[in-house]
Backbone bond lengths (Angstrom), bond angles and torsions (degrees), N, CA, C in turn:
res aa  C-N    CA-C-N  psi(-1)  N-CA   C-N-CA  omega(-1)  CA-C   N-CA-C  phi
1 X - - - 1.534 - - 1.524 105.56 -
2 X 1.320 115.19 103.60 1.447 115.00 -176.95 1.569 103.21 -135.39
3 X 1.295 115.62 36.79 1.476 120.27 175.34 1.593 106.59 -89.92
4 X 1.357 112.95 120.47 1.477 116.55 -178.01 1.522 108.95 -97.84
5 X 1.290 120.62 132.30 1.428 129.97 173.60 1.641 107.09 -75.65
6 X 1.198 114.13 102.30 1.554 117.07 177.42 1.538 114.77 -72.62
7 X 1.309 121.79 -10.86 1.363 127.13 -175.52 1.561 110.31 -79.95
8 X 1.342 112.10 -30.00 1.356 119.95 172.31 1.567 116.71 -95.12
9 X 1.272 116.34 123.48 1.500 122.47 -178.92 1.505 105.57 -122.56
10 X 1.205 121.28 106.72 1.524 128.96 -178.05 1.399 112.20 -99.28
11 X 1.392 115.22 131.84 1.462 119.52 171.89 1.602 104.96 -119.04
12 X 1.325 115.18 124.08 1.439 118.74 -174.95 1.630 106.61 -109.12
13 X 1.258 108.35 142.43 1.551 115.48 -177.58 1.630 104.44 -112.39
14 X 1.244 118.76 120.07 1.443 124.93 -175.35 1.504 107.52 -129.18
15 X 1.342 118.87 98.80 1.549 121.51 -167.38 1.452 113.23 -88.41
16 X 1.277 121.99 22.64 1.435 125.61 -176.51 1.504 112.40 -150.87
17 X 1.414 116.33 166.02 1.469 115.80 178.87 1.578 114.41 -71.65
18 X 1.403 110.33 127.15 1.421 116.99 173.03 1.515 116.95 -131.21
19 X 1.357 111.27 -8.70 1.569 117.01 179.66 1.449 105.66 -124.87
20 X 1.366 116.77 133.79 1.537 123.82 -12.65 1.418 113.32 -63.49
21 X 1.346 117.05 148.60 1.459 124.31 -178.71 1.516 105.32 -78.13
22 X 1.272 116.26 123.31 1.537 123.56 -179.86 1.543 110.51 -119.96
23 X 1.304 117.91 -44.75 1.447 123.13 177.76 1.426 116.78 -98.22
24 X 1.322 113.77 166.74 1.541 119.98 -175.25 1.494 112.39 -48.66
25 X 1.324 118.94 -54.87 1.479 123.96 -173.27 1.576 105.01 -60.76
26 X 1.194 117.46 -45.84 1.519 125.67 -171.31 1.685 101.48 -64.41
27 X 1.274 115.49 -45.22 1.481 118.45 -176.87 1.474 108.11 -67.75
28 X 1.314 118.09 -38.26 1.501 116.85 -176.22 1.584 109.35 -69.37
29 X 1.318 118.18 -34.14 1.476 120.71 174.61 1.490 105.76 -65.22
30 X 1.341 117.83 -59.04 1.540 120.43 -169.57 1.540 110.58 -57.28
31 X 1.343 118.97 -43.42 1.427 118.39 177.12 1.446 119.86 -69.01
32 X 1.438 114.96 -36.33 1.483 119.37 172.29 1.584 106.59 -61.51
33 X 1.301 118.45 -47.13 1.572 116.35 -178.17 1.483 105.67 -63.85
34 X 1.260 125.46 -40.58 1.517 128.32 -170.24 1.644 101.94 -57.35
35 X 1.286 116.78 -55.31 1.430 118.57 -172.16 1.521 109.70 -79.92
36 X 1.366 123.93 -29.09 1.326 126.31 178.72 1.481 109.15 -62.74
37 X 1.237 116.04 -46.72 1.543 122.36 -178.41 1.421 115.88 -57.99
38 X 1.363 116.69 -22.56 1.432 122.81 177.35 1.640 110.81 -79.66
39 X 1.280 112.25 -13.30 1.482 117.95 179.91 1.555 112.32 -100.43
40 X 1.360 116.29 -32.56 1.482 117.14 -174.84 1.450 107.96 -139.33
41 X 1.309 119.69 164.98 1.523 125.20 176.42 1.502 105.46 -71.88
42 X 1.378 116.30 118.40 1.441 117.68 -168.79 1.613 111.21 -136.65
43 X 1.424 110.74 140.06 1.492 116.66 176.22 1.491 106.15 -140.18
44 X 1.290 118.47 155.93 1.520 123.91 -179.48 1.460 109.24 -130.14
45 X 1.385 115.29 134.89 1.421 121.82 166.66 1.517 106.55 -100.15
46 X 1.196 117.32 138.49 1.526 123.46 177.86 1.379 111.53 -150.72
47 X 1.441 113.82 -174.40 1.435 121.55 -177.40 1.586 110.23 -77.71
48 X 1.304 110.27 160.30 1.466 115.42 -173.67 1.531 112.68 -67.66
49 X 1.398 122.16 -27.14 1.326 127.80 -176.15 1.505 114.70 -75.19
50 X 1.255 116.66 -4.85 1.562 121.82 -176.72 1.509 100.69 -77.39
51 X 1.361 112.32 142.45 1.408 126.01 175.92 1.522 112.17 -117.10
52 X 1.254 114.07 71.64 1.493 123.38 -172.69 1.568 114.17 -84.57
53 X 1.313 118.08 134.78 1.375 124.23 177.25 1.625 105.42 -129.76
54 X 1.379 117.87 64.65 1.377 119.19 -171.68 1.374 114.66 -109.75
55 X 1.373 123.50 168.73 1.530 123.01 179.27 1.460 108.44 -82.56
56 X 1.279 124.67 -10.00 1.502 125.13 176.50 1.443 110.05 -107.02
57 X 1.254 121.93 176.88 1.473 132.83 -170.91 1.470 107.01 -81.25
58 X 1.380 118.62 120.36 1.455 124.34 171.51 1.421 110.38 -117.85
59 X 1.391 116.89 116.86 1.410 120.08 177.59 1.490 112.46 -108.51
60 X 1.425 114.01 115.09 1.418 122.93 175.44 1.451 112.93 -77.20
61 X 1.327 120.27 75.85 1.472 124.52 -172.10 1.536 111.96 -113.31
62 X 1.243 123.63 -3.01 1.420 125.54 179.52 1.538 111.60 -101.56
63 X 1.256 118.03 133.35 1.445 121.61 175.90 1.480 113.92 -57.21
64 X 1.298 115.80 152.01 1.539 124.22 173.56 1.570 107.02 -78.82
65 X 1.238 118.59 -15.65 1.519 121.98 -177.07 1.533 114.15 -53.78
66 X 1.400 113.85 140.78 1.441 112.55 176.23 1.446 118.58 -66.98
67 X 1.309 114.24 -8.36 1.575 123.07 -178.11 1.596 109.34 -94.24
68 X 1.472 113.36 7.40 1.417 116.15 -175.27 1.562 112.46 -64.36
69 X 1.280 114.81 -20.50 1.471 117.06 179.05 1.544 117.83 -74.55
70 X 1.397 111.35 -13.65 1.395 124.39 178.37 1.462 115.11 -103.31
71 X 1.255 119.70 2.31 1.531 123.86 -176.66 1.464 108.20 -83.86
72 X 1.273 107.61 97.45 1.513 116.06 178.47 1.520 114.40 -65.90
73 X 1.269 119.02 -28.25 1.442 124.88 174.41 1.508 117.61 -62.16
74 X 1.429 114.24 -21.50 1.400 122.22 178.58 1.595 106.82 -63.40
75 X 1.260 119.51 -34.40 1.521 126.58 179.06 1.531 106.69 -49.10
76 X 1.318 119.51 -47.70 1.545 126.90 -175.22 1.651 107.16 -65.99
77 X 1.270 108.49 -46.65 1.589 114.83 178.05 1.531 113.97 -56.89
78 X 1.321 111.62 -46.98 1.511 115.58 -176.86 1.527 105.23 -76.73
79 X 1.315 124.73 -32.49 1.349 121.46 177.32 1.653 111.42 -61.46
80 X 1.379 112.46 -46.79 1.445 119.97 174.92 1.394 112.89 -56.67
81 X 1.319 122.70 -46.35 1.515 123.98 -176.07 1.502 106.01 -71.80
82 X 1.367 123.94 -34.72 1.440 120.27 172.46 1.466 113.13 -64.33
83 X 1.134 123.38 -40.10 1.463 122.78 179.85 1.625 110.34 -74.54
84 X 1.306 118.10 -35.44 1.437 113.89 173.98 1.497 116.46 -67.43
85 X 1.326 116.00 -25.85 1.408 121.26 173.14 1.503 117.62 -97.52
86 X 1.353 113.12 7.87 1.498 121.55 174.55 1.513 108.85 51.25
87 X 1.306 121.00 42.20 1.466 130.07 178.95 1.521 110.25 -63.00
88 X 1.271 114.09 137.52 1.424 123.41 171.03 1.512 116.39 -96.19
89 X 1.336 117.94 -24.17 1.500 121.62 178.77 1.447 109.72 -145.64
90 X 1.319 114.65 155.09 1.496 122.76 177.63 1.504 98.31 -114.14
91 X 1.451 112.71 147.88 1.374 123.64 172.67 1.531 108.40 -122.87
92 X 1.227 122.49 113.57 1.467 129.79 175.28 1.496 110.54 -90.33
93 X 1.251 119.86 113.77 1.448 123.66 -179.62 1.541 112.27 -69.26
94 X 1.291 116.86 -36.13 1.481 119.10 171.40 1.511 110.27 -141.19
95 X 1.333 113.23 164.35 1.641 115.22 -168.15 1.536 112.68 -80.92
96 X 1.330 116.16 7.76 1.363 116.16 177.60 1.570 120.78 -57.24
97 X 1.364 105.50 -33.00 1.576 117.84 174.56 1.441 113.42 -101.14
98 X 1.276 115.63 18.89 1.620 112.13 -175.45 1.520 110.57 -70.97
99 X 1.289 122.61 -9.12 1.379 127.30 173.66 1.508 110.14 -64.70
100 X 1.389 121.91 -20.88 1.295 125.04 -171.82 1.553 111.35 -93.16
101 X 1.284 116.23 -12.51 1.551 123.55 177.15 1.536 109.48 -44.58
102 X 1.374 118.28 -44.07 1.335 122.13 -178.85 1.521 112.05 -50.80
């Protein structure tokens, strides 16, 4: 099953290290994304320290700093990337960035 739905363009925000996936939660996210990206157009924004080697787009645009959850300028960066990729949906891996959903 490798049919990709082009009408759905998902942008995921992952604010912590998941690549390479070593622990259970990381593996869960990495495997979900691997198979999900085969079904829909998919890109992921994540922290700079991730070392991804994935078949989908991974953008290391989020700072590794502990204050990254309070970076209000990140909203504009994500908005720009979402528009550039013509995203239809956002996927937030954790609620830390839920304030950006608006």
